[in-house]
C-alpha positions, 0 to 999 in steps of 0.5 A: 490530458485525458486518453479518451472521454469513453475510458471509465476507471473503476476503483476497487476498494481503494484505501480509505486511510490514505491516498485512495480517497485522495485520487479518487477526489482529484478524478472526480475533480479533473473529470475523469469518468469514474466509478467505485465498486465497494461492499459499504460506500459509509467508509468513504467519508470524503466521497460522501457528497459525491456519491449522494449527488450522483457525481460518482458512480457506484457498484455495491456488491456482496461477493464477486460473482455479484462485482462481475455481474454489475460490470457485464451490464454496465450501460454508457461505458465503451471502456472499463479500467479496473484498477485500485490502491489497496492490497484487498481491491487488487485481489477481489479485482484477481478474482472478480476479473476471471468472471468478466465477459465483457469486452474492453474491460481492462486490468493491466499487468495482470500476470505479475500481478497475480504473481505478486499477490501469491506469496509462494509464487513470488518466492519461486520468483525472487529466489536470491532475495527471498527468505528461506521457505519451508513445506510443512512436512515431518522432513521440513519441520525437523530441519526448520532453523527457528523462529519462523513466520506462518502466513496466509499464502493470499493474505493483506493487511498483516492479518493472521501472522503467526511467529514460532519460536519453535518446534513446540509451537510449529507442532501446535499450530499445525495440530490446531490449523490443519485444515487451513494448512494449505493456505499458509506458507511458513518461511524464515523470519529475518530479523533487521529492519523493515523498509518501504520503497516505491518504484516506477518501471516503465518498458521494463526499464526504472525511471524513478524512486518515489522516495524510502520509508522505515517502517515501525512494527508493533513487538513480536508477535503481531507485528502490525505497523505503526508508523512510517518514518521518512528520512532522505538517508534511508534511500540508497540508490543501489538497493532500489537498483538491486530490487529492479534488477531481480524483479526484471530479471524474473518478471516482464511487465506488459504495462508501466507499474508503481510498486510498493516494495517492502523489504528487511536489510539484516546485520550482514546488509542482506538484502530480503524483499517482505513482499511487492505490491502493485500500487502506490503507498497509501501513506503518500496522502500527507504529501498530497495535502501538504503541497500542489500533488496534481502531478502525481495524481496524474501520474497515477491516473496516466499510468492506470489509462496507459497515457505515454509519458515523457520523461520530463513529465516524470522528473517533474513528479519526482521533484515534486515527491523529493521535495515534498516532506524530506523528514516526517513521520506518519502513524497509524490511528488507535495505536499505542505510541511507541517510545523509539518512534516518539524519542527519535522525533523528540531528539530530531524535532520531526513532524509528525502526521497521525490518523485521526478517528473521524475520517475525512478532510476538506478537498478543496483547501487540501488541509489536515482537518479530520483526517490527519493532523499534525504538529511540530515538536520544536514549537509545540509547547502544550506539555510533555510528548507522551500527552501530546501524542494521548491527545491525537490518539484521543482526537482531543487536538483542535483543528 
């Protein structure tokens, strides 16, 4: 049920490699008033026909001043709700929202989202679950326990991350980046498995967790995400509750929110929060394409619109997510295969879902044509696994 025919959802730079485009297509198909704000519409291949026909309104902008000006001058919109399924989009909203003077423009949970986007501020709020944070000073450099990670305070997408093994490397970094030092944070590098967890918080209470993924990262120093592995054994209710409690103790959520949480567990089973993102996981697209995911899309939209949610409704979505794909892998496009991932798949007959070079998918039949392709290793008989993976990466798999 739509909260108000006069409410319009404005998606700002929602992700093009996962759930974002799918959600916007859902809005279009189900009659929700929607706008896409982007610097480049060509990135959104599956939305091309809707954009061209005018079914999906667009705001094309070059900077936050341009975006805020366009929003201030929108016609035929009574209430505008700003949202995004990407970290970059959320950061853009935070900056543009300060310049918006138009009435009835809503950005829910602005205060807590601002804390999530500022890594230094976030570390201060979750100190007990945080890696050790160091300041850039001569006194601190003498007491640092290496290795450390240096990354932008407001960065996204694992960009500009620096792995520092010793004092000499840190001195070199500081000498070469004097002007950028205030924009970076330096923190202890935590060894151990990294996971992502989806939590739904309503009225400052934990309602459900939408699953846990183990993340496979590229070798140091880059640490880019190569793949996400889903397995029932990864989810531990106790961990979800511990993370929820530390968040709720320090932060106040003014409206319901889905949180995409990234954390590590070290050899002593200590939990370290890496970051918390106020959005659904971008890799939820396979869930949507393999199942009738309308209920989950509806949940995300209802949260954005501020609609009231019933327990029965939430339980239905919870069941959908848990029964969707209990064991699977999502691999990023154009990344080299990871031997550990492949060996795990080979020995456990796990399906693999990989991004393709050509974006877009068949929305009507909800299959994997274009954006995702899938195969089951136990039924694949066309050569060794490395050959199969390379064929995927080279876009050489028949639809």
